C-alpha positions as CSV (number, residue, x, y, z in Angstrom):
1,X,0.0,0.1,0.1
2,X,1.6,3.2,-1.0
3,X,2.0,5.7,1.7
4,X,3.0,8.5,-0.5
5,X,6.4,9.2,1.3
6,X,7.3,12.5,0.1
7,X,8.9,16.0,1.1
8,X,5.4,17.0,1.8
9,X,4.8,14.4,4.4
10,X,8.1,14.9,5.7
11,X,7.3,18.4,6.6
12,X,4.3,17.1,8.7
13,X,6.5,14.5,10.4
14,X,9.3,17.1,10.9
15,X,6.7,19.2,12.8
16,X,5.7,16.2,15.0
17,X,9.2,15.9,16.1
18,X,9.5,19.6,16.8
19,X,6.6,19.5,18.9
20,X,8.4,17.0,21.4
21,X,12.0,17.6,20.7
22,X,12.2,21.6,20.5
23,X,15.6,22.7,20.5
24,X,17.1,19.3,21.6
25,X,16.6,16.2,23.9
26,X,18.1,17.4,27.0
27,X,18.1,13.8,28.5
28,X,20.0,12.1,25.4
29,X,22.3,15.2,25.2
30,X,23.1,15.0,28.9
31,X,24.3,11.6,28.5
32,X,27.0,12.6,26.3
33,X,29.0,9.5,24.9
34,X,26.4,7.0,26.1
35,X,24.0,8.6,23.4
36,X,26.6,7.5,20.7
37,X,26.1,3.8,21.4
38,X,24.7,1.8,18.7
39,X,21.5,-0.2,19.6
40,X,19.1,-2.5,18.5
41,X,15.5,-1.9,19.4
42,X,12.0,-3.2,18.7
43,X,8.6,-2.0,18.8
44,X,6.3,-4.7,20.4
45,X,2.6,-4.7,20.5
46,X,0.8,-5.3,23.8
47,X,-2.6,-5.4,22.1
48,X,-3.8,-7.1,19.1
49,X,-4.8,-4.7,16.2
50,X,-4.5,-3.8,12.4
51,X,-1.1,-2.5,11.3
52,X,-1.3,1.1,10.0
53,X,1.8,3.5,9.5
54,X,4.8,1.4,9.8
55,X,6.6,3.4,7.2
56,X,5.8,6.7,8.9
57,X,7.2,5.6,12.0
58,X,10.5,4.6,10.6
59,X,10.6,7.6,8.6
60,X,10.5,9.8,11.8
61,X,13.7,7.9,13.2
62,X,15.7,8.3,10.0
63,X,15.0,12.1,10.1
64,X,16.7,12.4,13.4
65,X,19.6,10.3,12.1
66,X,19.7,9.1,8.3
67,X,21.9,6.2,9.5
68,X,19.2,4.4,11.6
69,X,18.0,1.4,10.0
70,X,14.8,-0.4,10.1
71,X,12.5,-3.2,9.3
72,X,8.8,-3.3,9.5
73,X,7.9,-6.7,11.1
74,X,3.9,-6.3,10.1
75,X,2.6,-4.8,6.7
76,X,0.3,-2.2,6.8
77,X,-3.2,-3.5,6.8
78,X,-2.5,-7.0,8.5
79,X,-3.7,-8.2,11.5
80,X,-1.0,-8.1,14.7
81,X,-1.2,-10.0,18.0
82,X,-0.1,-9.1,21.6
83,X,3.6,-9.7,21.9
84,X,4.5,-9.3,18.0
85,X,7.3,-7.2,16.8
86,X,6.1,-4.4,14.6
87,X,9.2,-2.5,13.9
88,X,13.0,-3.4,14.3
89,X,15.6,-0.4,14.7
90,X,19.5,-0.4,14.8
91,X,21.0,3.0,14.8
92,X,22.6,5.5,17.4
93,X,20.7,5.4,20.8
94,X,20.3,9.3,20.9
95,X,18.1,9.0,17.6
96,X,15.9,5.9,18.7
97,X,15.4,7.3,22.1
98,X,14.6,10.7,21.0
99,X,12.3,9.6,18.4
100,X,10.6,6.9,20.6
101,X,7.6,8.7,21.8
102,X,6.7,10.9,18.8
103,X,6.9,7.1,16.6
104,X,4.6,5.5,19.1
105,X,2.1,7.9,19.6
106,X,1.9,8.0,15.8
107,X,1.8,4.5,15.3
108,X,-0.6,3.8,18.2
109,X,-3.1,6.3,16.7
110,X,-2.8,5.0,13.3
111,X,-3.2,1.4,14.4
112,X,-6.3,2.2,16.5
113,X,-8.0,4.0,13.5
114,X,-7.1,1.0,11.2
115,X,-8.5,-1.4,13.8
116,X,-11.6,0.4,14.6
117,X,-12.2,0.7,10.6
118,X,-11.7,-3.0,10.3
119,X,-14.3,-3.9,13.0
120,X,-17.0,-1.7,11.0
121,X,-15.9,-3.1,7.7
122,X,-16.2,-6.7,9.1
123,X,-19.8,-5.7,10.0
124,X,-21.1,-5.0,6.5
125,X,-18.4,-6.6,4.1
126,X,-20.8,-9.4,2.9
127,X,-23.2,-6.8,1.7
128,X,-20.8,-5.1,-0.8
129,X,-21.2,-1.5,1.0
130,X,-18.2,0.3,1.7
131,X,-17.4,2.3,4.9
132,X,-15.9,5.8,4.3
133,X,-14.3,8.4,6.7
134,X,-15.3,11.9,7.1
135,X,-13.6,14.9,7.8
136,X,-13.8,14.4,11.6
137,X,-10.2,13.9,12.0
138,X,-7.5,15.3,14.5
139,X,-6.0,18.5,13.2
140,X,-2.9,18.0,11.6
141,X,-3.2,14.2,11.3
142,X,-6.1,14.0,8.5
143,X,-3.6,12.7,5.7
144,X,-2.3,9.8,8.5
145,X,-5.8,9.2,9.7
146,X,-7.3,8.7,6.4
147,X,-4.4,6.5,5.3
148,X,-5.1,4.3,8.6
149,X,-8.7,4.1,7.4
150,X,-7.5,2.4,4.0
151,X,-5.2,0.2,6.0
152,X,-8.3,-1.3,7.9
153,X,-10.4,-1.7,4.7
154,X,-12.4,1.3,4.5
155,X,-12.5,4.0,1.8
156,X,-11.7,7.9,1.9
157,X,-14.5,10.3,1.4
158,X,-13.2,13.7,0.3
159,X,-9.8,14.6,1.9
160,X,-10.7,18.5,2.2
161,X,-12.9,21.2,0.8
162,X,-10.9,21.4,-2.1
163,X,-11.4,18.0,-4.0
164,X,-15.3,17.8,-3.8
165,X,-18.5,19.5,-3.9
166,X,-20.5,18.7,-0.8
167,X,-23.8,21.0,-0.2
168,X,-24.9,20.4,3.4
169,X,-27.8,22.1,5.4
170,X,-26.2,25.3,5.9
171,X,-25.3,25.9,2.2
172,X,-28.8,25.3,1.5
173,X,-30.2,27.4,4.1
174,X,-27.6,30.2,2.6
175,X,-29.1,30.1,-0.9
176,X,-32.4,28.8,-0.7
177,X,-32.8,25.8,-2.6
178,X,-30.6,22.6,-4.0
179,X,-31.5,24.0,-7.7
180,X,-30.0,27.4,-7.0
181,X,-27.1,26.1,-5.1
182,X,-26.2,23.3,-7.9
183,X,-26.7,25.8,-10.7
184,X,-24.4,28.4,-9.3
185,X,-21.9,25.6,-8.4
186,X,-21.8,24.1,-12.0
187,X,-20.9,27.7,-13.3
188,X,-17.8,28.1,-11.2
189,X,-16.0,24.9,-10.2
190,X,-14.4,22.5,-12.8
191,X,-16.6,20.1,-14.5
192,X,-14.2,17.2,-13.1
193,X,-15.5,18.0,-9.5
194,X,-18.3,15.6,-8.2
195,X,-21.2,17.5,-6.6
196,X,-22.8,15.5,-3.7
197,X,-25.9,17.0,-1.8
198,X,-26.8,16.3,1.9
199,X,-30.6,15.4,2.0
200,X,-32.6,15.0,5.1
201,X,-36.1,14.7,3.3
202,X,-37.4,12.7,0.3
203,X,-38.2,16.3,-1.4
204,X,-34.7,17.0,-1.4
205,X,-33.8,14.0,-2.9
206,X,-36.0,14.6,-5.3
207,X,-34.9,18.0,-6.1
208,X,-31.2,16.7,-6.0
209,X,-32.1,14.0,-8.6
210,X,-34.0,16.4,-10.9
211,X,-30.5,18.3,-10.9
212,X,-28.6,15.1,-11.7
213,X,-26.1,15.7,-9.0
214,X,-23.3,12.7,-8.7
215,X,-24.2,11.7,-5.1
216,X,-27.1,11.8,-2.5
217,X,-26.1,11.9,1.1
218,X,-28.8,10.4,3.1
219,X,-28.2,12.3,6.7
220,X,-30.0,11.2,10.0
221,X,-32.9,9.9,7.8
222,X,-35.8,7.6,9.5
223,X,-35.3,4.3,8.2
224,X,-38.7,4.1,6.3
225,X,-37.7,7.2,4.3
226,X,-34.2,6.0,3.8
227,X,-35.6,3.0,2.1
228,X,-38.0,5.1,0.0
229,X,-35.0,7.4,-0.9
230,X,-32.8,4.3,-2.0
231,X,-35.6,3.5,-4.5
232,X,-35.8,6.8,-5.8
233,X,-31.9,7.3,-6.3
234,X,-30.8,3.8,-7.2
235,X,-29.0,3.8,-10.5
236,X,-29.0,7.5,-10.9
237,X,-26.6,8.7,-8.4
238,X,-24.3,7.4,-5.6
239,X,-26.1,6.8,-2.7
240,X,-24.6,7.2,0.5
241,X,-25.8,7.5,4.4
242,X,-24.4,9.2,7.3
243,X,-25.4,10.3,10.6
244,X,-24.6,8.6,14.0
245,X,-23.5,5.5,12.3
246,X,-22.0,3.1,14.9
247,X,-21.5,-0.7,15.3
248,X,-24.9,-1.3,16.4
249,X,-26.8,0.1,13.4
250,X,-24.2,0.1,10.8
251,X,-25.7,-3.3,9.2
252,X,-29.2,-1.9,9.5
253,X,-28.1,0.9,7.2
254,X,-26.1,-1.4,5.0
255,X,-29.3,-3.5,4.3
256,X,-31.2,-0.8,2.8
257,X,-29.1,-1.1,-0.3
258,X,-27.1,2.2,0.0
259,X,-23.8,2.1,-1.5
260,X,-21.4,4.0,0.7
261,X,-21.4,4.4,4.6
262,X,-19.8,7.2,6.0
263,X,-19.0,7.8,9.7
264,X,-16.8,9.5,11.9
265,X,-16.9,6.9,14.2
266,X,-13.9,5.1,13.0
267,X,-11.6,8.2,13.8
268,X,-13.1,9.9,16.8
269,X,-13.8,6.7,18.5
270,X,-10.7,4.8,17.6
271,X,-8.8,3.5,20.6
272,X,-4.8,3.8,20.9
273,X,-3.5,0.2,20.3
274,X,-0.7,0.0,23.4
275,X,2.8,-0.9,22.0
276,X,6.1,-0.2,23.6
277,X,10.1,0.3,22.2
278,X,12.1,-2.2,23.9
279,X,16.1,-2.1,23.5
280,X,17.5,-5.5,22.6
281,X,21.3,-5.3,22.1
282,X,23.7,-2.4,22.2
283,X,27.4,-1.8,21.6
284,X,29.7,1.2,21.2
285,X,30.4,2.5,17.7
């Protein structure tokens, strides 16, 4: 799975390090020559989960010291168990110990998102419905959390405001109607941009379909209305459902014939998967 490691991603990772390291790690600096020791270390899982972000974690260490070497023990998207080695490292102690907390924080968070996503995907996978994320992500971590969603078997909704038109209730309130919104947008945005309309009523679904939009987002719609909306829109637009989607109701929604279920639950309810960095061996360079 391509993680898109690039200078753009490096800037994010460097900022993560800056938050913790600042002007330097006083502890490893204060240890002097001991920090120059070459060590072997491993990141070990303490709970079961789905792997996500091993390459990002390794990159954090090499940004601190290009001579750090590492090997990923579990590929992204794969299940790991408690006690399993997720990442092996070799290099100067000061780089590995300085980057430890930042790397673990990111890895624990991303594995948590991937694990929660896999849970939701498994609940509806046999129905052919896709689980998608939302923009309810941690500020500064959106790219990484959405990558973790893919590792868990989900798909990404829009990455930001710049890659898709999504008309929501406040946009409709501002302009007055779906028709006026869609017609105004089509005069101003590239024809390649998909237009999705959030609908809370069957009347809104009808109006959106009349404008031949690309997608209908059925938001917080009663189940009976949802069934009717699916009948109206099937084959005419992508049908997405959203609004308080959790494990207890995701299958019921999937059974109504929708194409996509989008939920912030997989990001804002994701646990951190516990893991630790342990030194295996060391010798003086």
